[in-house]
Every structure is written in C-alpha cells, then in structure tokens.
ZADO-621222 format. One record per atom (N, C-alpha, C, CB): x, y, z; residue in three letters; atom name. Coordinates in steps of 0.05 Angstrom, whole numbers, padded with zeros to 5 digits. Glycine has a CB too. Layout:
residues N
- X Y Z ALA CA
...
***
This chain:
residues 137
- 00244 00378 00847 MET N
- 00217 00386 00840 MET CA
- 00216 00393 00810 MET C
- 00207 00409 00857 MET CB
- 00236 00409 00801 ARG N
- 00237 00418 00773 ARG CA
- 00239 00393 00755 ARG C
- 00260 00437 00769 ARG CB
- 00255 00374 00763 THR N
- 00259 00349 00747 THR CA
- 00232 00334 00745 THR C
- 00281 00332 00759 THR CB
- 00218 00333 00767 ALA N
- 00192 00319 00767 ALA CA
- 00172 00332 00748 ALA C
- 00181 00318 00796 ALA CB
- 00172 00359 00748 VAL N
- 00153 00373 00730 VAL CA
- 00161 00368 00701 VAL C
- 00154 00403 00736 VAL CB
- 00186 00369 00695 LEU N
- 00195 00364 00667 LEU CA
- 00189 00335 00659 LEU C
- 00225 00369 00664 LEU CB
- 00193 00317 00677 LEU N
- 00187 00289 00672 LEU CA
- 00157 00285 00667 LEU C
- 00197 00271 00695 LEU CB
- 00141 00298 00683 PHE N
- 00112 00296 00680 PHE CA
- 00103 00307 00652 PHE C
- 00097 00312 00702 PHE CB
- 00113 00330 00644 PHE N
- 00105 00341 00619 PHE CA
- 00115 00325 00595 PHE C
- 00115 00370 00616 PHE CB
- 00139 00314 00599 GLY N
- 00150 00296 00578 GLY CA
- 00132 00271 00575 GLY C
- 00178 00287 00585 GLY CB
- 00124 00260 00597 LEU N
- 00106 00237 00596 LEU CA
- 00079 00243 00584 LEU C
- 00102 00226 00625 LEU CB
- 00068 00267 00590 VAL N
- 00043 00276 00578 VAL CA
- 00046 00278 00548 VAL C
- 00034 00302 00591 VAL CB
- 00068 00290 00539 LEU N
- 00072 00293 00510 LEU CA
- 00074 00266 00496 LEU C
- 00098 00309 00505 LEU CB
- 00089 00248 00508 VAL N
- 00092 00221 00495 VAL CA
- 00065 00207 00495 VAL C
- 00113 00205 00511 VAL CB
- 00051 00206 00517 LEU N
- 00025 00192 00518 LEU CA
- 00004 00206 00501 LEU C
- 00016 00190 00546 LEU CB
- 00006 00233 00500 GLY N
- -00014 00248 00484 GLY CA
- -00010 00243 00455 GLY C
- -00011 00277 00490 GLY CB
- 00015 00239 00446 CYS N
- 00020 00234 00418 CYS CA
- 00016 00205 00410 CYS C
- 00048 00243 00411 CYS CB
- 00018 00187 00428 GLU N
- 00015 00159 00422 GLU CA
- -00013 00153 00412 GLU C
- 00021 00142 00447 GLU CB
- -00015 00141 00389 GLY N
- -00041 00134 00378 GLY CA
- -00053 00156 00362 GLY C
- -00059 00127 00400 GLY CB
- -00041 00180 00361 SER N
- -00054 00202 00347 SER CA
- -00049 00199 00317 SER C
- -00043 00229 00356 SER CB
- -00030 00184 00309 ALA N
- -00024 00180 00280 ALA CA
- -00026 00150 00273 ALA C
- 00003 00192 00273 ALA CB
- -00049 00138 00278 LYS N
- -00052 00110 00272 LYS CA
- -00053 00106 00242 LYS C
- -00077 00098 00285 LYS CB
- -00038 00087 00232 VAL N
- -00036 00082 00203 VAL CA
- -00044 00053 00198 VAL C
- -00007 00087 00193 VAL CB
- -00058 00049 00175 ALA N
- -00066 00023 00167 ALA CA
- -00059 00018 00138 ALA C
- -00097 00019 00171 ALA CB
- -00055 -00007 00131 ALA N
- -00047 -00015 00103 ALA CA
- -00070 -00009 00084 ALA C
- -00039 -00045 00102 ALA CB
- -00063 00002 00061 VAL N
- -00083 00008 00040 VAL CA
- -00071 00000 00013 VAL C
- -00092 00038 00040 VAL CB
- -00086 -00016 -00002 SER N
- -00078 -00023 -00029 SER CA
- -00104 -00027 -00045 SER C
- -00060 -00049 -00030 SER CB
- -00101 -00028 -00072 GLY N
- -00124 -00032 -00088 GLY CA
- -00117 -00033 -00118 GLY C
- -00144 -00010 -00083 GLY CB
- -00138 -00031 -00134 ILE N
- -00135 -00031 -00163 ILE CA
- -00150 -00007 -00175 ILE C
- -00145 -00058 -00175 ILE CB
- -00138 00006 -00194 VAL N
- -00151 00028 -00208 VAL CA
- -00155 00020 -00237 VAL C
- -00134 00054 -00207 VAL CB
- -00180 00023 -00247 THR N
- -00187 00017 -00275 THR CA
- -00199 00042 -00287 THR C
- -00206 -00007 -00278 THR CB
- -00195 00045 -00313 LEU N
- -00208 00067 -00328 LEU CA
- -00222 00054 -00352 LEU C
- -00186 00088 -00339 LEU CB
- -00249 00057 -00352 ASN N
- -00266 00045 -00372 ASN CA
- -00262 00015 -00373 ASN C
- -00260 00057 -00400 ASN CB
- -00259 00003 -00350 GLY N
- -00258 -00026 -00347 GLY CA
- -00230 -00038 -00352 GLY C
- -00276 -00038 -00366 GLY CB
- -00210 -00022 -00358 LYS N
- -00183 -00031 -00363 LYS CA
- -00164 -00021 -00341 LYS C
- -00172 -00023 -00391 LYS CB
- -00144 -00037 -00333 PRO N
- -00125 -00028 -00313 PRO CA
- -00111 -00002 -00321 PRO C
- -00104 -00050 -00307 PRO CB
- -00109 00016 -00303 LEU N
- -00096 00042 -00308 LEU CA
- -00068 00041 -00298 LEU C
- -00112 00066 -00295 LEU CB
- -00048 00039 -00316 ALA N
- -00020 00037 -00308 ALA CA
- -00008 00065 -00305 ALA C
- -00004 00022 -00330 ALA CB
- 00011 00067 -00287 SER N
- 00027 00092 -00282 SER CA
- 00009 00115 -00272 SER C
- 00041 00101 -00307 SER CB
- -00012 00109 -00257 ALA N
- -00029 00129 -00246 ALA CA
- -00020 00136 -00217 ALA C
- -00059 00120 -00246 ALA CB
- -00020 00161 -00210 ALA N
- -00014 00169 -00183 ALA CA
- -00040 00170 -00167 ALA C
- 00000 00197 -00183 ALA CB
- -00040 00155 -00144 VAL N
- -00063 00154 -00126 VAL CA
- -00055 00169 -00101 VAL C
- -00071 00124 -00120 VAL CB
- -00071 00188 -00093 SER N
- -00065 00205 -00070 SER CA
- -00089 00205 -00050 SER C
- -00059 00234 -00079 SER CB
- -00083 00200 -00025 PHE N
- -00102 00201 -00003 PHE CA
- -00094 00224 00015 PHE C
- -00104 00174 00013 PHE CB
- -00113 00243 00020 GLN N
- -00108 00265 00039 GLN CA
- -00129 00264 00061 GLN C
- -00108 00292 00024 GLN CB
- -00120 00261 00086 PRO N
- -00139 00260 00108 PRO CA
- -00157 00284 00109 PRO C
- -00124 00257 00135 PRO CB
- -00182 00279 00116 ILE N
- -00202 00300 00120 ILE CA
- -00208 00300 00149 ILE C
- -00228 00295 00102 ILE CB
- -00206 00324 00161 GLY N
- -00211 00326 00190 GLY CA
- -00221 00353 00197 GLY C
- -00186 00320 00206 GLY CB
- -00227 00357 00222 GLU N
- -00237 00382 00232 GLU CA
- -00215 00402 00238 GLU C
- -00254 00378 00256 GLU CB
- -00190 00393 00238 THR N
- -00168 00411 00243 THR CA
- -00156 00420 00217 THR C
- -00147 00398 00261 THR CB
- -00140 00441 00218 LEU N
- -00127 00452 00194 LEU CA
- -00109 00431 00181 LEU C
- -00112 00477 00200 LEU CB
- -00094 00416 00197 ASN N
- -00076 00396 00187 ASN CA
- -00082 00369 00201 ASN C
- -00046 00404 00192 ASN CB
- -00100 00353 00189 PRO N
- -00108 00328 00202 PRO CA
- -00086 00306 00201 PRO C
- -00133 00318 00190 PRO CB
- -00065 00311 00187 GLY N
- -00043 00291 00186 GLY CA
- -00032 00288 00158 GLY C
- -00053 00265 00195 GLY CB
- -00011 00272 00155 PRO N
- 00002 00269 00129 PRO CA
- -00015 00253 00110 PRO C
- 00029 00255 00133 PRO CB
- -00012 00260 00085 GLY N
- -00025 00245 00063 GLY CA
- -00009 00220 00056 GLY C
- -00029 00263 00039 GLY CB
- -00020 00205 00037 SER N
- -00007 00181 00027 SER CA
- -00009 00180 -00003 SER C
- -00019 00156 00040 SER CB
- 00010 00167 -00016 THR N
- 00010 00165 -00045 THR CA
- 00019 00137 -00053 THR C
- 00028 00186 -00058 THR CB
- 00011 00130 -00078 GLY N
- 00019 00105 -00090 GLY CA
- 00019 00108 -00120 GLY C
- 00001 00081 -00081 GLY CB
- 00033 00090 -00134 LEU N
- 00034 00090 -00163 LEU CA
- 00025 00063 -00173 LEU C
- 00063 00097 -00173 LEU CB
- 00007 00063 -00192 THR N
- -00003 00038 -00203 THR CA
- 00017 00024 -00221 THR C
- -00030 00042 -00217 THR CB
- 00016 -00003 -00221 ASN N
- 00033 -00018 -00239 ASN CA
- 00017 -00024 -00264 ASN C
- 00043 -00045 -00225 ASN CB
- 00027 -00042 -00282 ASP N
- 00014 -00048 -00307 ASP CA
- -00013 -00061 -00303 ASP C
- 00032 -00067 -00323 ASP CB
- -00018 -00073 -00280 ARG N
- -00044 -00085 -00274 ARG CA
- -00063 -00066 -00259 ARG C
- -00040 -00111 -00258 ARG CB
- -00054 -00041 -00256 GLY N
- -00071 -00021 -00242 GLY CA
- -00069 -00023 -00211 GLY C
- -00099 -00024 -00250 GLY CB
- -00051 -00040 -00201 GLU N
- -00049 -00045 -00172 GLU CA
- -00031 -00023 -00159 GLU C
- -00038 -00073 -00167 GLU CB
- -00038 -00015 -00135 TYR N
- -00022 00004 -00120 TYR CA
- -00022 -00003 -00091 TYR C
- -00033 00033 -00125 TYR CB
- -00002 00007 -00076 THR N
- 00000 00005 -00047 THR CA
- 00008 00033 -00037 THR C
- 00020 -00017 -00038 THR CB
- -00006 00043 -00018 LEU N
- -00001 00070 -00008 LEU CA
- 00023 00071 00011 LEU C
- -00025 00081 00006 LEU CB
- 00038 00093 00010 GLN N
- 00060 00100 00028 GLN CA
- 00054 00127 00040 GLN C
- 00088 00100 00012 GLN CB
- 00057 00129 00066 VAL N
- 00053 00155 00080 VAL CA
- 00075 00174 00072 VAL C
- 00052 00151 00111 VAL CB
- 00067 00199 00067 THR N
- 00086 00220 00061 THR CA
- 00104 00223 00085 THR C
- 00072 00247 00054 THR CB
- 00130 00222 00081 GLY N
- 00149 00223 00103 GLY CA
- 00158 00196 00113 GLY C
- 00137 00238 00126 GLY CB
- 00147 00175 00103 GLY N
- 00156 00148 00110 GLY CA
- 00134 00130 00122 GLY C
- 00179 00150 00129 GLY CB
- 00136 00105 00117 GLY N
- 00117 00086 00128 GLY CA
- 00097 00076 00107 GLY C
- 00102 00097 00151 GLY CB
- 00086 00053 00111 LYS N
- 00067 00041 00092 LYS CA
- 00039 00047 00102 LYS C
- 00072 00011 00089 LYS CB
- 00021 00052 00082 GLY N
- -00007 00055 00089 GLY CA
- -00017 00084 00088 GLY C
- -00013 00044 00115 GLY CB
- -00039 00089 00103 ALA N
- -00051 00115 00106 ALA CA
- -00062 00118 00134 ALA C
- -00073 00119 00084 ALA CB
- -00066 00143 00142 MET N
- -00077 00148 00169 MET CA
- -00105 00137 00170 MET C
- -00076 00178 00176 MET CB
- -00113 00126 00193 VAL N
- -00140 00117 00197 VAL CA
- -00158 00141 00197 VAL C
- -00142 00100 00224 VAL CB
- -00181 00139 00183 GLY N
- -00200 00161 00181 GLY CA
- -00208 00165 00152 GLY C
- -00188 00186 00193 GLY CB
- -00224 00186 00148 LYS N
- -00235 00193 00122 LYS CA
- -00214 00209 00105 LYS C
- -00261 00209 00124 LYS CB
- -00213 00202 00079 HIS N
- -00194 00215 00061 HIS CA
- -00207 00225 00036 HIS C
- -00171 00195 00054 HIS CB
- -00197 00246 00025 ARG N
- -00204 00255 -00002 ARG CA
- -00184 00241 -00020 ARG C
- -00202 00287 -00006 ARG CB
- -00194 00229 -00042 VAL N
- -00177 00214 -00060 VAL CA
- -00174 00228 -00087 VAL C
- -00188 00185 -00064 VAL CB
- -00150 00230 -00097 GLU N
- -00145 00240 -00124 GLU CA
- -00129 00220 -00140 GLU C
- -00129 00267 -00123 GLU CB
- -00137 00216 -00165 ILE N
- -00123 00198 -00183 ILE CA
- -00116 00213 -00208 ILE C
- -00140 00172 -00190 ILE CB
- -00090 00212 -00216 SER N
- -00080 00226 -00239 SER CA
- -00062 00208 -00255 SER C
- -00065 00252 -00230 SER CB
- -00063 00212 -00282 CYS N
- -00046 00196 -00299 CYS CA
- -00039 00213 -00324 CYS C
- -00060 00169 -00308 CYS CB
- -00015 00224 -00323 LEU N
- -00006 00241 -00345 LEU CA
- 00007 00225 -00367 LEU C
- 00014 00262 -00334 LEU CB
- 00001 00233 -00392 GLU N
- 00011 00220 -00415 GLU CA
- 00020 00241 -00435 GLU C
- -00010 00200 -00428 GLU CB
- 00044 00240 -00445 ALA N
- 00054 00259 -00464 ALA CA
- 00039 00257 -00490 ALA C
- 00084 00256 -00469 ALA CB
- 00031 00280 -00501 GLU N
- 00017 00279 -00527 GLU CA
- 00038 00270 -00548 GLU C
- 00005 00308 -00534 GLU CB
- 00028 00257 -00568 GLY N
- 00047 00247 -00589 GLY CA
- 00065 00226 -00579 GLY C
- 00062 00270 -00600 GLY CB
- 00057 00211 -00558 LYS N
- 00074 00191 -00545 LYS CA
- 00087 00172 -00565 LYS C
- 00058 00176 -00524 LYS CB
- 00072 00163 -00584 ASN N
- 00082 00143 -00603 ASN CA
- 00089 00156 -00630 ASN C
- 00061 00122 -00608 ASN CB
- 00093 00182 -00630 LYS N
- 00100 00196 -00655 LYS CA
- 00128 00208 -00652 LYS C
- 00079 00219 -00661 LYS CB
- 00149 00194 -00662 PRO N
- 00176 00203 -00658 PRO CA
- 00182 00230 -00670 PRO C
- 00195 00182 -00670 PRO CB
- 00166 00239 -00690 HIS N
- 00172 00265 -00702 HIS CA
- 00161 00288 -00686 HIS C
- 00159 00265 -00730 HIS CB
- 00146 00282 -00664 GLU N
- 00135 00303 -00647 GLU CA
- 00157 00315 -00629 GLU C
- 00112 00292 -00630 GLU CB
- 00153 00340 -00621 ASP N
- 00171 00354 -00603 ASP CA
- 00170 00340 -00576 ASP C
- 00163 00384 -00601 ASP CB
- 00193 00332 -00565 PRO N
- 00193 00318 -00539 PRO CA
- 00185 00336 -00516 PRO C
- 00221 00306 -00534 PRO CB
- 00184 00362 -00520 ARG N
- 00176 00381 -00499 ARG CA
- 00146 00385 -00498 ARG C
- 00190 00408 -00503 ARG CB
- 00131 00369 -00513 THR N
- 00102 00371 -00513 THR CA
- 00091 00368 -00485 THR C
- 00090 00350 -00532 THR CB
- 00071 00384 -00478 LYS N
- 00058 00384 -00452 LYS CA
- 00044 00357 -00448 LYS C
- 00039 00407 -00448 LYS CB
- 00045 00346 -00423 PRO N
- 00031 00321 -00418 PRO CA
- 00001 00326 -00417 PRO C
- 00040 00310 -00390 PRO CB
- -00013 00305 -00424 ARG N
- -00043 00305 -00424 ARG CA
- -00053 00287 -00402 ARG C
- -00054 00295 -00452 ARG CB
- -00073 00297 -00387 GLU N
- -00085 00282 -00365 GLU CA
- -00104 00261 -00377 GLU C
- -00100 00301 -00345 GLU CB
- -00100 00236 -00371 ARG N
- -00117 00214 -00381 ARG CA
- -00142 00210 -00364 ARG C
- -00101 00188 -00383 ARG CB
- -00141 00219 -00340 VAL N
- -00163 00215 -00321 VAL CA
- -00180 00241 -00320 VAL C
- -00153 00208 -00293 VAL CB
- -00207 00238 -00322 PRO N
- -00224 00262 -00320 PRO CA
- -00220 00278 -00294 PRO C
- -00253 00253 -00323 PRO CB
- -00223 00304 -00296 LEU N
- -00219 00322 -00273 LEU CA
- -00236 00314 -00248 LEU C
- -00224 00350 -00281 LEU CB
- -00258 00302 -00253 GLU N
- -00276 00294 -00230 GLU CA
- -00263 00273 -00212 GLU C
- -00302 00283 -00241 GLU CB
- -00240 00262 -00221 TYR N
- -00226 00243 -00204 TYR CA
- -00199 00254 -00193 TYR C
- -00220 00217 -00220 TYR CB
- -00192 00278 -00202 ASN N
- -00167 00290 -00191 ASN CA
- -00171 00318 -00181 ASN C
- -00145 00289 -00213 ASN CB
- -00167 00338 -00198 LEU N
- -00169 00366 -00188 LEU CA
- -00197 00372 -00176 LEU C
- -00163 00385 -00210 LEU CB
- -00218 00361 -00187 ARG N
- -00245 00366 -00177 ARG CA
- -00256 00341 -00163 ARG C
- -00264 00375 -00200 ARG CB
- -00239 00325 -00152 SER N
- -00247 00299 -00141 SER CA
- -00267 00302 -00118 SER C
- -00223 00284 -00132 SER CB
- -00287 00285 -00119 LYS N
- -00305 00281 -00097 LYS CA
- -00303 00253 -00086 LYS C
- -00335 00287 -00106 LYS CB
- -00282 00239 -00095 LEU N
- -00277 00211 -00086 LEU CA
- -00268 00213 -00056 LEU C
- -00256 00197 -00103 LEU CB
- -00279 00195 -00040 THR N
- -00270 00193 -00012 THR CA
- -00267 00163 -00006 THR C
- -00290 00207 00007 THR CB
- -00252 00158 00015 PHE N
- -00248 00131 00025 PHE CA
- -00243 00132 00055 PHE C
- -00225 00116 00010 PHE CB
- -00256 00115 00070 GLU N
- -00253 00113 00099 GLU CA
- -00232 00091 00105 GLU C
- -00280 00107 00113 GLU CB
- -00209 00098 00115 VAL N
- -00188 00079 00122 VAL CA
- -00194 00069 00151 VAL C
- -00159 00091 00121 VAL CB
- -00196 00043 00154 LYS N
- -00202 00031 00180 LYS CA
- -00178 00016 00190 LYS C
- -00227 00012 00178 LYS CB
- -00176 00011 00216 PRO N
- -00153 -00005 00226 PRO CA
- -00152 -00032 00212 PRO C
- -00156 -00009 00257 PRO CB
- -00128 -00042 00207 GLY N
- -00124 -00067 00193 GLY CA
- -00118 -00063 00164 GLY C
- -00149 -00085 00196 GLY CB
- -00122 -00083 00147 LYS N
- -00117 -00081 00119 LYS CA
- -00142 -00070 00105 LYS C
- -00110 -00109 00107 LYS CB
- -00137 -00051 00086 ASN N
- -00159 -00039 00071 ASN CA
- -00155 -00043 00041 ASN C
- -00160 -00009 00077 ASN CB
- -00176 -00049 00027 THR N
- -00175 -00051 -00002 THR CA
- -00192 -00028 -00013 THR C
- -00186 -00079 -00012 THR CB
- -00179 -00011 -00029 ALA N
- -00193 00012 -00041 ALA CA
- -00190 00011 -00071 ALA C
- -00182 00039 -00030 ALA CB
- -00211 -00001 -00084 ASN N
- -00211 -00003 -00113 ASN CA
- -00227 00020 -00125 ASN C
- -00224 -00031 -00123 ASN CB
- -00218 00030 -00148 PHE N
- -00231 00052 -00160 PHE CA
- -00236 00046 -00190 PHE C
- -00215 00079 -00158 PHE CB
- -00261 00045 -00198 ASP N
- -00269 00039 -00226 ASP CA
- -00278 00066 -00238 ASP C
- -00292 00018 -00227 ASP CB
- -00260 00078 -00253 LEU N
- -00264 00105 -00264 LEU CA
- -00276 00102 -00293 LEU C
- -00238 00121 -00265 LEU CB
- -00291 00122 -00301 THR N
- -00301 00123 -00329 THR CA
- -00295 00150 -00341 THR C
- -00332 00117 -00330 THR CB
- -00290 00150 -00366 SER N
- -00285 00176 -00379 SER CA
- -00309 00184 -00397 SER C
- -00259 00176 -00396 SER CB
***
C-alpha cells in the first residue's frame, strides 16, 4: 500500500511538471538608430502572476545585430508566454584613445528606456519566434 501511494505521488509530480516549462526558439535583430547593434546583451524575463514565473533567457548580438536566446540554466529559446525585455550594450569610454586609463567606467550605449527602465515586452509563442527591436537614442 505504501509503495502504491509513493508511486501515485511520484506520477502526479512528473505529470504535474510536464509541460509547465514549455520553451520555444527565439531569435532576432537589434538595431540602434537604424544600424545593427553589435555586442548587445538581450534579456527576456517571464512575466507571470506568480513570484517566480520561470527562468529568463539571454543572448548576445553579433556584428550584424543578430541574436539567439538561451534559457538560463541550459537550453535554447525562452519560456512560452509574455516577457519583459532588456537590451544593454556597454562601451568603455575612450575606447579608441590609447592614452586613456584602461580602468575607465563603461558607458551604456542604449537609452535606459530599453534596459533599466524598459517597457519592452514580447510574447513568446510555441514554435519559432522572431523578435526584432529597432531602438532609437
């Protein structure tokens, strides 16, 4: 009897968790003032009614502004559902000035309205998703 109860609860846990973290592929292009934004960090954080709706996802843009998201903790994509999006691109001041102190604080190239104060959102749906962001400064 005890084994049957344990087996039942184990089955409930497995079936209850199945499908709760559905992930879908997300990629896109980020531009700033019409030009591809290279080396930008793109972050998707699920928005939900619970305190922890699930793991976030991040990606880094290449020279053409292209990115592909990876789920924090492993896996490709982002959780299905609505996300808050943040985009950040740090650049060292005096980047092309060899006489500058290399310990100079980095400067954020992207306006705060797209990162710390971001109101950007994106709805991830099952299947492949394209999330392009055309930012302006």
